[in-house]
N, C-alpha and C positions, 0 to 999 in steps of 0.2 A: 272590490275592492281595488285599485290597485294594485303591483305588486309593494313597490314604494312604500306606500301607506301601511302595507299589510306589515311588512319589516321595520317599519319605525311606532307601529303600534303594538307588537309581539314580540317583546324583547326574545325570546325565545328563540323565534323563529331565526333573527337574523343575529344570535349569537352561534346556533347549528348552523345558518349558512357559510360564516365567515371561519366556523371550525373546520368546515368540510374544505372549505377551498384553501384553507390555509395548509394542511393535508394533502391536497392535489397538487398546490404549489410546490410543497415539500419535494413530491416525487421530483416534480420535475428540477427543482435546484439539485439533488442528487446529480441528474442528467448535467447539468453545469457545471456541477464541479468537479467530475469526472473527464465531461469531455472538451470544455474549453478548455484548459491547459492542452492538451493534447495538439487541439486543431490549432492554437497558436504556434507548438512547435513542428507540428508540419506547414505550416506559412515559412515559418523563418526558414527551415531547410530550404524549401522550395526557391525563396528569393536570395537564398546565399547561393545554391546552382546556379540561378539566373544569370546573377553578379560573377561567380565565377567561371560561367560557362562548363559546369560538369555536367555529364549524363548523370539519369537517374540510377542508381545504385540497380544492380540486377536481379530479376524478380519483385521487385519493388512492387504494391499494389496501389491502384490507382483509383482504387475504391471510393465515393464519394463519404465523406465524414464531416458532420456537423449534428446539432444538438437535435437533429429529427432519425435525418438516415445514416449510417443503418439501425435496424431494430436494436433492440438491447439484450445480449448476450448473457449469458453464464463466463464467467471470466475463466472458469477450470477447464469444461469441457463444450465451450462454444456453442450453449444449446440456444434457438434460439426463446425468448421470456414471451410466456401465452399473456394474454392481457389479462385474461380471471387471476395471474401472477403476479401482478404488477398492482393491484391495490395496497394504497398508503394501509402501514400496519397490518391493516387484517391479512395481507397475504404474508406476511412473514411469521405472524402467528400461525396460521393453516400450515404453513410449510413446515413451522416448527426450525426454523430460520436455519435451513439447508437448500439447494438446490434440488427441484423433483427429476432433476435429470441423472446426475452424476451424485448427487450427495452429500457433497462439499459444502461446508458453512457459507452462510450469507453474511456479509461485513454487519455489524450489529450500528456501523454508522446510518445505514438507508432506513432504518426505523426511527433512529434517533434524532437526523434530522427533519424527518416527516413531520413529527411528535412535537419538534420545538418549533416547529414554521404555525403547527395548528395552534401552540399553547400561544405563541405570539399575536396569533390574529384575534384569540378568544379575548386576551390581554387586551389589545387595541381597540378593540370592538367595545369590550366594558370602558376603557377609559377615556374615547373619545363619543361613544354612545354612536347616533345614526347621523355617522357626517362625514363631508369631503374629506376632512382632518386625517380619518380614519383610514380610508383608502389609501390616501397620500401617505401615509405613516406606513401601512405594512407595504406597499412599493420598497420603501426607503430601508425598512426592517430588512426582507427579500432580498437586497441586492449585499447589505451589510453582512449578512448571515452566510451568503454565498461566498464572498469575499474574503471574511474569513479565514474560510476552513480551507479555500483554496490556497489563501497565503500560508497557513500552516502545512499542507503538505508540499508548496511548491517555492515559497519564500516569494512572492508573486502575487501581484496586485494590479490584473489585466485592464489596459486602458476601455477594452470592451464594455467596461463595466463601470470604472470609475469616470470617467468623459460624460458617457449618457449621465450618470447619478449625478455629477454637477450641474451641465448646464438645464435637469430637469429641477432642481434645486431654486437655479433661478429663475426659470418660468413659472415656476409651482408662486414663489414669492413676490412674482410682476402682481398679483392678486393680495399678497396678504395674508397666504394660509396660515403661515408659520411663524413669520415677520415680515417686516415691512419690506421691499427692493432696495432701499439704500442700505440697512443690514447686511441684508441677503447677500447685496454684489460686494460690501466691505467684505464681509466674512469669509467671501471666496477669494479675495486677494490677499488677505490678511494669513487665512490657511495655509494657503500656498509660502506664502513669504516666512513665516515663520519658522516653516520646519527647512525650507531651504536656507537658510537662513544658518540656521541650528548645525546642516547638512554643511556648507559652503565652510563654516569656522571649525568642526570638526576634524575637515579633514586638511585646513591649513597646520591645524595642531598636531596631529597625528598621523598625517601620512595616509588615513585611509576612508571610507567610506562608509560613515555610522548607519545609515539604513539608505530604501530605497526610492527613486523618483513615485513608485506607487505611492507612500506614504503622504508626499506631497496632494497627490491629488486626491488622495482622498479625505484630507485633512479639510481643502479646498470645496470640498464636495458638500461635509457637515459645513463648515462656515456657511454656504448658500444654501445650505436648507433651516438651518436655526437660528444663523444670522454669528454677528462678530459676536455680539452679549457670549457666549455661549465655547467659546472657542479656551478662553483658561481653564475652567472646568474640565474641559476634553483632555486637553494637556496633560493636565495634574493627573488627574484621574488614569490616565493611560499610560503614564509615565511609572505612578507608583506601581497599579498593578503588574507593568512589565516586569519594573524593576526587583520587585515582590518576588512574582513568578521565576523571574530568573535566577534568585540568590537562591530559592526551594531549590530549583532543579539544579543547582550547580552542588549545594551540601548534599544532596542526594545522589550525586554523583550519574545525574542521566543528561547533564550538558556540559560541553568543554566550554572553558569559558575562552576559548579563541573562535567558538560556533556560534555566527550569528544569529538574536532570535527574530523571530516575526513580530514586527510591531504593529501590523494591520487588523490580529482582532483586538488587539488593547482599543486601536482608536474606534474599532467599530463600538464595543460593548460601550466607553464611556461614551459614546455619541448616543448610541441607543438610550443609555439612563439619560443625558441631555436631552432628548426627544421628550421623556416621561418625565422627568424630576428637574430638570433643568432651571428651572423659572423659581422653585422653590427652593433648590442649591445657593443658586445667585442670591436670593433674600435672605437665606439662613446667614451668609456669608457676608452680605452686608451689616445685617442687624450683628453679629459678633464683634465684626471687623468698629462698627461704631460705640458699641455697648463701652461706657466709659467703666 
């Protein structure tokens, strides 16, 4: 029996495969989350030195640094992490959450990202079934997960993720996978234009910048994937969640009012909910709005 037929006819095998794949991709996402901002910083510094004709700092290491090289190391003792110590979740449990070299604790974020990635894969496999939609929804979900954590850490939504995500959404919907081509195209334009307009208006009124350009691109990408019909609920949900979380942090004195909050994670979460529940939420809203 061909593999695809076997997976289609054996849900347990399909869910297992998707769950394991989710864990593996989650491990890779940890690398992306950690390294991509550093790679961008290095590129920006290199470009600035070229423009200003400034030599590299004395003792600066020109080691190749990307998502593959060098191999992962312990941030405390710089010990090379062996392949057997890099098994998603299992290695963390077997190592009791500590480096086998220096005994320093390993961040709980690594297994949490892996578990979340695996859980998302299982949920989408169950929701979409054995379909192309399930695979593509996973691509979108993994990108949103990486963007959310990077934005929380650095208040940055890298073009290296948002722009490919935007173009992929348009490409996917040329074949009507999640919405029709027209809705996808309008969604991309409207997603960028709405937040850009809010940004310009806020700057004119206050003289300050209320959000980053990465937020425009992320909402444009969500519009490209899900269509313009999902944009109102994404904006409303993201704004409400962001306002509530921000208010709670301020009241608990864990966040200063003058310090900006990253908006990307709320956009990503609202976009992911729209992927799963968007049509139902829109139907409920229409029913509520038109019920006398």
